[in-house]
PASESE-130826 format. One line per field, with one value per residue (C-alpha): x, y, z negated. Coordinates in nm, 4 decimals. Each point is the difference from the previous one (the first is absolute). Layout:
N
X: (X:...)
Y: (Y:...)
Z: (Z:...)
This chain:
167
X: (-4.5895:0.1563:-0.2012:0.1057:-0.1123:-0.3263:-0.0579:0.0618:-0.2436:-0.2687:0.0944:0.0932:0.2832:0.1049:-0.1654:-0.2100:-0.2655:-0.1963:-0.3090:0.1923:0.1096:-0.3559:-0.1347:0.2760:-0.0536:-0.3753:0.0615:0.2588:-0.2364:-0.2732:0.2388:0.1796:-0.2743:0.0118:-0.3546:0.1067:0.3660:0.1732:0.3028:-0.2103:0.0476:0.3763:-0.0123:-0.2139:0.2769:0.2330:-0.2622:-0.0769:0.3700:0.0431:-0.2951:0.1430:0.3268:-0.1575:-0.3345:0.1400:0.2693:-0.0074:0.2754:0.1950:0.1488:0.3632:0.0662:0.2109:-0.2781:-0.2836:0.1817:-0.2366:-0.0170:-0.0667:-0.1993:-0.3130:0.1387:-0.3210:-0.1299:0.3259:-0.0055:-0.3654:0.0651:0.2879:-0.2096:-0.2871:0.2334:0.1700:-0.2959:-0.1020:0.3427:0.0179:0.2990:0.1175:0.0455:-0.0373:0.1326:-0.0684:0.2814:-0.0630:-0.1079:0.1693:-0.1439:0.2373:-0.0621:0.1437:-0.1097:-0.0339:0.0921:0.1839:-0.3292:-0.1467:0.3155:-0.1408:-0.3211:0.1986:0.2234:-0.3032:-0.1494:0.3080:0.1781:0.3759:0.2354:0.2030:0.2953:0.1525:-0.3314:-0.1060:-0.3489:-0.2128:-0.1287:-0.2314:0.0529:-0.1123:0.2649:0.0496:0.0283:0.3397:0.1558:0.1474:0.2488:0.2484:0.1255:-0.0352:-0.2756:-0.1195:-0.3703:0.0095:0.1355:-0.2751:-0.2691:0.1322:-0.0058:-0.3223:-0.2027:-0.1381:-0.3335:-0.0701:-0.3149:-0.1627:-0.1470:-0.1718:-0.2452:-0.0953:-0.3757:-0.1969:-0.0171:-0.3408:-0.0979:0.2618:-0.1206)
Y: (-2.1835:0.0451:0.0680:0.3624:0.0785:-0.1847:0.1934:0.3312:-0.0926:-0.0719:0.3022:-0.2191:0.0433:-0.1124:-0.3033:-0.1779:-0.2674:-0.1903:0.2036:0.3240:-0.1343:-0.0948:0.3456:0.1724:-0.2327:0.0694:0.3760:-0.0161:-0.2060:0.2608:0.2841:-0.1553:-0.2091:0.0141:0.1382:0.3223:0.0283:0.0239:-0.2052:-0.2213:-0.3330:0.0202:0.1584:-0.2901:-0.2396:0.1820:0.0041:-0.3719:-0.0867:0.2035:-0.1793:-0.3400:0.0870:0.1305:-0.1812:-0.2532:0.2278:0.0940:0.2162:0.3160:0.1456:0.0852:0.3565:0.0593:-0.1348:0.1803:0.3319:0.2911:0.1014:0.3419:-0.1383:-0.2166:-0.3128:-0.1462:0.3399:0.0842:-0.3350:0.0462:0.3477:-0.1329:-0.2905:0.2335:0.2370:-0.2791:-0.2214:0.2021:0.0147:-0.2125:-0.2164:-0.0671:-0.3390:-0.0276:-0.2530:-0.0193:-0.1511:0.0113:0.3556:0.1604:0.0769:-0.0379:0.1425:-0.0743:0.0394:0.3275:0.2128:0.2758:0.1369:0.0220:0.1000:0.3241:-0.1662:-0.2868:0.2441:0.2025:-0.3188:-0.0282:-0.2772:-0.0341:-0.1428:-0.3104:0.0470:-0.3443:-0.1779:0.2409:0.0197:0.2602:-0.0791:0.1544:0.0041:0.2686:0.2621:-0.1200:-0.3692:-0.1369:-0.3167:-0.2137:-0.1510:0.1877:-0.3015:0.0194:-0.2321:-0.0874:0.0016:-0.3806:0.0105:0.2437:-0.2158:-0.3122:0.1679:0.2045:-0.1676:0.1773:0.0836:0.1953:0.2110:0.1018:0.3489:-0.0357:-0.2544:0.2222:0.0050:0.3217:0.2285:0.0886:0.3523:0.0292:0.1439)
Z: (4.7037:-0.3410:-0.3148:-0.0315:0.3574:-0.0575:-0.3236:0.1791:0.2768:-0.2576:-0.2157:-0.2954:-0.2468:-0.3435:-0.1544:0.2651:-0.0441:0.2656:-0.0982:0.0663:0.3376:0.0919:-0.0934:0.1964:0.2981:0.0111:-0.0253:0.2806:0.2179:-0.0400:0.0780:0.3000:0.1594:0.3834:0.0158:-0.1728:0.0891:0.3421:-0.1106:-0.2242:0.1750:-0.0282:-0.3451:-0.1201:0.1078:-0.2404:-0.2765:0.0443:-0.0070:-0.3196:-0.1572:0.0959:-0.1735:-0.3216:-0.0421:-0.2507:-0.1477:-0.3651:-0.1387:0.0315:0.3133:-0.0848:-0.1088:0.3135:0.2188:-0.1799:0.0314:0.0494:0.3629:0.1462:0.2920:-0.0024:0.1680:0.1486:0.1061:0.1792:0.1802:0.0953:0.1395:0.2104:0.1301:0.0869:0.1861:0.1947:0.0869:0.3063:0.1650:0.3164:0.0867:-0.3558:-0.1633:-0.3755:-0.2476:-0.3720:-0.2074:-0.3729:-0.0764:0.3008:0.3412:0.2983:0.3483:0.3417:0.3592:0.1858:-0.3014:0.1885:0.1373:-0.3513:-0.1879:-0.1436:-0.1193:-0.1514:-0.1871:-0.1116:-0.1487:-0.2220:0.1878:0.0088:0.2633:-0.0905:0.2347:-0.0535:0.0619:0.2760:-0.1547:-0.1750:-0.3486:-0.2559:-0.3688:-0.2423:-0.0793:-0.3554:0.0898:-0.0943:0.1256:-0.2745:0.2420:0.2141:0.1966:0.3741:0.1190:0.3454:0.0825:-0.0030:-0.3582:-0.0972:0.1651:-0.1744:-0.3404:0.0179:0.2719:0.3030:0.1540:0.3164:-0.0193:0.3259:-0.0284:0.3379:-0.1461:-0.2922:-0.0664:0.0504:-0.2998:-0.1406:0.0849:0.2769:0.3260)
């Protein structure tokens, strides 16, 4: 995950200190904890990765990277995760700040689209990124290239803990 994505996930911009990162991380943990959030387990993987990238960072996020966005990045990601976590037959992969989906997607195509996901025709996979997210690189990359650069984890929504107050 790059610093600008990590900053967006923690709702940080401008001049960042480790103390700012810690405050934002604690606030995000409270908001997206699995006990209060359907997609919380997977969302916490994003939040933890963002914290790992920024916890020792002091400085300014570049003006291009700190650009004001029209969509709340972590909230959009959380909504997508919550909408997708109950769909059977899907496989998920987190690479950097993007969520990739494969498996039996045809059955759930309308729900996947409604969650804001897009189809990557060359990779033959669905992916989620907020509408205002911009890639800084337009080179064609395979999934192996993306995994090598950003790392990869495969959350399993079927093992998600029960949510407090859920029937």
